PyMOL Python script that loads the backbone (N, CA, C, O; Angstrom):
from pymol import cmd

cmd.read_pdbstr("""\
ATOM      1  N   ALA A   1     -44.012  67.979  24.097  1.00  0.00           N
ATOM      2  CA  ALA A   1     -44.002  69.546  24.944  1.00  0.00           C
ATOM      3  C   ALA A   1     -45.538  69.867  24.809  1.00  0.00           C
ATOM      4  O   ALA A   1     -46.258  70.289  25.715  1.00  0.00           O
ATOM      5  N   LYS A   2     -45.982  69.535  23.252  1.00  0.00           N
ATOM      6  CA  LYS A   2     -47.443  70.246  23.376  1.00  0.00           C
ATOM      7  C   LYS A   2     -48.557  69.661  23.904  1.00  0.00           C
ATOM      8  O   LYS A   2     -49.596  70.302  24.065  1.00  0.00           O
ATOM      9  N   LYS A   3     -48.440  68.452  24.202  1.00  0.00           N
ATOM     10  CA  LYS A   3     -49.143  67.729  25.226  1.00  0.00           C
ATOM     11  C   LYS A   3     -49.422  68.011  26.664  1.00  0.00           C
ATOM     12  O   LYS A   3     -50.490  67.930  27.271  1.00  0.00           O
ATOM     13  N   ALA A   4     -47.757  68.502  27.251  1.00  0.00           N
ATOM     14  CA  ALA A   4     -47.642  68.858  28.433  1.00  0.00           C
ATOM     15  C   ALA A   4     -48.366  70.380  28.548  1.00  0.00           C
ATOM     16  O   ALA A   4     -49.065  70.725  29.500  1.00  0.00           O
ATOM     17  N   ARG A   5     -48.101  71.072  27.573  1.00  0.00           N
ATOM     18  CA  ARG A   5     -48.752  72.660  27.554  1.00  0.00           C
ATOM     19  C   ARG A   5     -50.304  72.836  28.051  1.00  0.00           C
ATOM     20  O   ARG A   5     -50.892  73.543  28.870  1.00  0.00           O
ATOM     21  N   ASP A   6     -50.788  71.400  26.740  1.00  0.00           N
ATOM     22  CA  ASP A   6     -52.399  71.382  27.079  1.00  0.00           C
ATOM     23  C   ASP A   6     -52.477  71.144  28.133  1.00  0.00           C
ATOM     24  O   ASP A   6     -52.949  72.125  28.708  1.00  0.00           O
ATOM     25  N   GLN A   7     -52.206  70.065  29.045  1.00  0.00           N
ATOM     26  CA  GLN A   7     -52.678  69.592  30.165  1.00  0.00           C
ATOM     27  C   GLN A   7     -52.179  70.848  30.961  1.00  0.00           C
ATOM     28  O   GLN A   7     -53.143  71.239  31.619  1.00  0.00           O
ATOM     29  N   VAL A   8     -51.229  71.545  31.157  1.00  0.00           N
ATOM     30  CA  VAL A   8     -51.672  72.751  32.094  1.00  0.00           C
ATOM     31  C   VAL A   8     -52.566  73.826  31.745  1.00  0.00           C
ATOM     32  O   VAL A   8     -53.063  74.666  32.495  1.00  0.00           O
ATOM     33  N   TYR A   9     -52.702  73.679  30.492  1.00  0.00           N
ATOM     34  CA  TYR A   9     -53.854  74.776  29.716  1.00  0.00           C
ATOM     35  C   TYR A   9     -55.027  74.249  30.527  1.00  0.00           C
ATOM     36  O   TYR A   9     -55.588  74.907  31.403  1.00  0.00           O
ATOM     37  N   ILE A  10     -55.308  73.186  30.218  1.00  0.00           N
ATOM     38  CA  ILE A  10     -56.563  72.896  30.399  1.00  0.00           C
ATOM     39  C   ILE A  10     -56.750  72.590  32.145  1.00  0.00           C
ATOM     40  O   ILE A  10     -57.816  72.912  32.670  1.00  0.00           O
ATOM     41  N   SER A  11     -55.873  72.086  32.807  1.00  0.00           N
ATOM     42  CA  SER A  11     -55.648  72.453  34.739  1.00  0.00           C
ATOM     43  C   SER A  11     -55.989  73.420  34.647  1.00  0.00           C
ATOM     44  O   SER A  11     -57.143  73.558  35.054  1.00  0.00           O
ATOM     45  N   THR A  12     -55.605  74.139  34.337  1.00  0.00           N
ATOM     46  CA  THR A  12     -55.790  75.822  34.676  1.00  0.00           C
ATOM     47  C   THR A  12     -56.925  76.429  34.178  1.00  0.00           C
ATOM     48  O   THR A  12     -57.391  77.411  34.756  1.00  0.00           O
ATOM     49  N   LEU A  13     -57.427  75.978  33.191  1.00  0.00           N
ATOM     50  CA  LEU A  13     -59.081  76.362  32.885  1.00  0.00           C
ATOM     51  C   LEU A  13     -59.983  75.763  33.676  1.00  0.00           C
ATOM     52  O   LEU A  13     -61.065  76.319  33.866  1.00  0.00           O
ATOM     53  N   ARG A  14     -59.682  74.510  34.278  1.00  0.00           N
ATOM     54  CA  ARG A  14     -60.655  73.612  35.006  1.00  0.00           C
ATOM     55  C   ARG A  14     -60.512  74.272  36.380  1.00  0.00           C
ATOM     56  O   ARG A  14     -61.487  74.182  37.126  1.00  0.00           O
ATOM     57  N   THR A  15     -59.478  74.893  36.793  1.00  0.00           N
ATOM     58  CA  THR A  15     -59.175  75.349  38.270  1.00  0.00           C
ATOM     59  C   THR A  15     -59.959  76.833  38.456  1.00  0.00           C
ATOM     60  O   THR A  15     -60.522  77.345  39.424  1.00  0.00           O
ATOM     61  N   ASP A  16     -59.727  77.281  37.065  1.00  0.00           N
ATOM     62  CA  ASP A  16     -60.478  78.982  37.176  1.00  0.00           C
ATOM     63  C   ASP A  16     -61.946  78.838  36.699  1.00  0.00           C
ATOM     64  O   ASP A  16     -62.625  79.849  36.880  1.00  0.00           O
ATOM     65  N   GLY A  17     -62.604  77.721  36.091  1.00  0.00           N
ATOM     66  CA  GLY A  17     -63.625  77.791  35.932  1.00  0.00           C
ATOM     67  C   GLY A  17     -64.647  76.741  36.538  1.00  0.00           C
ATOM     68  O   GLY A  17     -65.834  76.506  36.315  1.00  0.00           O
ATOM     69  N   ALA A  18     -63.524  76.103  37.557  1.00  0.00           N
ATOM     70  CA  ALA A  18     -64.517  75.432  38.659  1.00  0.00           C
ATOM     71  C   ALA A  18     -63.822  75.815  39.807  1.00  0.00           C
ATOM     72  O   ALA A  18     -64.245  75.500  40.919  1.00  0.00           O
TER      73      ALA A  18
END
""", "prot")
cmd.dss("prot")
cmd.show_as("cartoon", "prot")
cmd.util.cbc("prot")
cmd.orient("prot")
């Protein structure tokens, strides 16, 4: 659950950052 949450968090940051 933690890994999945982290993945989504990074994905959102990447999409928002880039």
